[in-house]
Structures are given as structure tokens and as C-alpha cells.
N, C-alpha and C positions, 0 to 999 in steps of 0.2 A: 564383945558384948554390947558396947555402945552402938555399933553398927546394927546389930540385931534388934535392939530396942527401937532405934530410929526408923528402921525398915518396917517394923511392925506397925508403928504409929504414923508412918509416912510423913516424917518431919525431917528437917535438915539438921544434921549433927552439929552444925555451927551454932545453932540456937543455944546449945548447952555449953559450948566452948568459948564463944565470943560475945562481947557486949553487942547488944542489938544494933547500935549505931554503926558498928563496923561491918555488919553483914551486908553484902551486896548481892543482888540478883543477877548472875551472869546471863540469864536468859533474857534480860531486859534489852540487850543489844547495845550497839555502839552509842546511841543517843543518850543512854543513861550512864555512860562511862564517867567517872569522877572528873576527868579532864575537861569535859564540856557539859556536864549535867546541868550546871547553873545557867548555861547559855542556851542550849538546845533541848533541855529536858522537857520544856513546856510542850514540845511537839508530840510528846507521849500522852498528853491529855486526851481523854476520850472525846470524840466528836458526837454530839447528841443527835437524836433523831430530828429534833427541831431545827438544828443547824443544817443538816444534810441527811434527809431521810433515806432509808433503804428502799430498794426497788429499781425499776428501769428508768433510764434517762435517754432521751434522744439528743444527739450532739451534732454540731456542724462547725466547720472551719474551712479556711482556704487550704488548698493542697500545698504542701511544702515543695513538691517536685514540679508542679505546673501551676503558675499563678493565675491562669485563666480557668482553672477548675477548682471545685470545692469537694470536700469530703463530708458525707453524712454517715452517721453510724448509731449504734445502740450500745450502751454499757449498763452493767448491773452492779449496784452498790449493795454490799452486805456487811454484816457484823460477824466477827469471830472473836470470842473472848472479849477483851476490852478494846479491840481494834476495829477500825472501819476500813473496808477494802473495796476495790472495784475490779471488774474484769470485762473483757470484750474481745472483739476480733478485728484485726486490720482488714481493710478492703483488699480483695484479691488482686485488683488491678494495681494497687500500690505495691503489693509484694512482687508482682511480675516486673514492674518497672525497676525494682531494685535487684532483680535476678534471684529472688528468693522463692522457695517452695510455697505453694498456696494451700497446703493441707491445714486442717483446723489446729493441730497441735503447734505448728509453726506460726500461724496467724494469731493465736491467742496472746493477749497481753493482760497483765494484772498490775495493780498498784496499791500503795498504802496512802490513805487519806489522813492529813494532819490538820489540826486547827490553826488558823491564823487570826490576827487581830480583827480583820474586817472580811473574813471569808474562810475558805479552806484551800489547802494545797494538796497536790498528789504527785508522788514519784511513781512513774509507770514504766514498765519494761516488758519485753517478750521473754519467754522462757530461755534461760541460758545466755541472754544477750549481755553485752558489756557496755551498752549505752542505755540511757534513760531519757524520758521526756519529763519536763516539769510543768505542771498545770496549776494555775491559780484561778479561782472562781469566787465571785461575790454575788450574793443574792440581790436581785433588783426588784423594785415594786412592780407588781402586775396584778391582774384581776384575781388570779388563783394563787398568787405568791409562789409560782413554780418555775421561775427562770433564774439561772445563774449565768453571769457573763464574766469573762476574763481573758486569759491568753494561755498559749501552750508554746513551750520552747523545746527544741531538740538539741542534744549535746553533740554537735559536730564542729569540725574546724571551719574557719571563716571561708576558706577557699573551696569548700565542698559545694557541688552544684545544689541549687535549691535554696529555699528560704529557711530561716532558723527560728522565727517567731511569728505567730499568727493569733488573731483574735479567736475566741472559742465561746460557743453558746451551748448551754445545757438546758434542756427542758425536762422537768420531772413528769414521768408518766405513771409512776407507781407500779401497780400490777394490773392495770387496765389493758387486757389483751386486745380490745377493740382498737387501741392506739399503738400498742407494742408491736403487733404483727405487721401492720402497714409500715411502721418505722423500720422494722427488720428487713422487709422486702425492698425498701428503697435505699438500703445502706450501700455505700460505695461512692464513686466519683459522680459528680453532676455539674452542670453549668450553672452560672449565677441565676439564670432565668428559672431554673428548676427549684431553687430554694423557696421555702415558705416565706411569706411576706415579713413575718416577725424576724426570721433568721437574717434576711437581707438587711433589715433595719438595724439589727444589733451587731452584725458583722461589719457593716459600713465598708463594702468592697471598694468604693472609690476613694476612701481615705487611708493614707499611710498609717501604719501602726507606730505609735510613739511611746 
């Protein structure tokens, strides 16, 4: 009977059987587990539109696999429920260099965006992958207040070929297709000379990342 009542009103039966403070939401995930909620639970705070608006972003960084090359791309930030997420596609050439398929489903990556004291962080991975990349970005002063600068790391062993951390630049394009479409067409590997002037200035190719 209790089950039928709760099903009809679409409420959790524990509301009637347990004190409110003892009820936990199993759907909240590992970050809300009582063992660490007081330490990492803040990562579940919503990221506001003012902090990191929804829409398209153009990004640039040095290649992990070839330090003479750079990667440009496009990501899309969106909201779902109380969460902030991003999605995009790996460059085809980068996938080929790793011996991976280049179809859209394999190239697609998605990530969860979390608030930080002085910016935002994102954990990003491809579908079914067992490795992730960690991104940290902080907004910097600019004319249109539309740039974020930080770094990206990949979770690989020290002796694996390639670099493990690089500077990262995001430029907010919103939904301006006049900017989004050219950014999409230019996605992939490029030389330092192909970077836009502001990308070179912020990525500091001649300076080691510390």
C-alpha cells in the first residue's frame, strides 16, 4: 500500500519512514557521498551563466603529440538540469596519430564543468574511454570579457610519448554563426604561424609551462 501511495504521488517512500537528515540522494553521485561530501561536495554547486555562459567556444593549445604543432577546435557548453557540460570533437589527425578511428562517434568528447575558487574546471573524456583530461580555466580581462586562459592535462604515465600538460585558451563565441562556422572549418592541427595573434600571446609558445 505504501508503495502504491508513493508511486501515485511520485515521492520517495523514505520520506515517510526516515528522518529528513538521514535521507540521501543516491543519484547525486560519488561527489556527494558522505565520506567526501564535506570536502568535494562544493564541486556540485551550479556554474552560473555569468561565470561560464552557454554557447560555442573556440579553443587553442599546443599538441600533446607534436610540440611543433598546435590544436584548434570548437566546443559547445550547455546546461542540463543543474549541471553544466561541454562537448566537442577531437581532431581527425590526432585520432589517426593514435591509431584510433576517425568517425564522429569515436571522436566526440564530453565533460562536466565544476566551479573553482578562481575559475572553472572540467573533467573531459571520450565515450567509453578509461582516461580523462583535466581542464582549468580562469577568465581574463578583455574588451568583450570573452576569454578564459588556463591549462589542460592528460592522465597518462610519465614515460608515455608526448607532453602531459599544456596552456589552453578559450574564446566565447556564443551562437554567432558568423564566427562559429569559420572556427569549425579551421579546427585541427596548425602551425604556430597559423594561430590568431591573441592565441599566440596567451599560449606563450616560447615559454615553458610552469
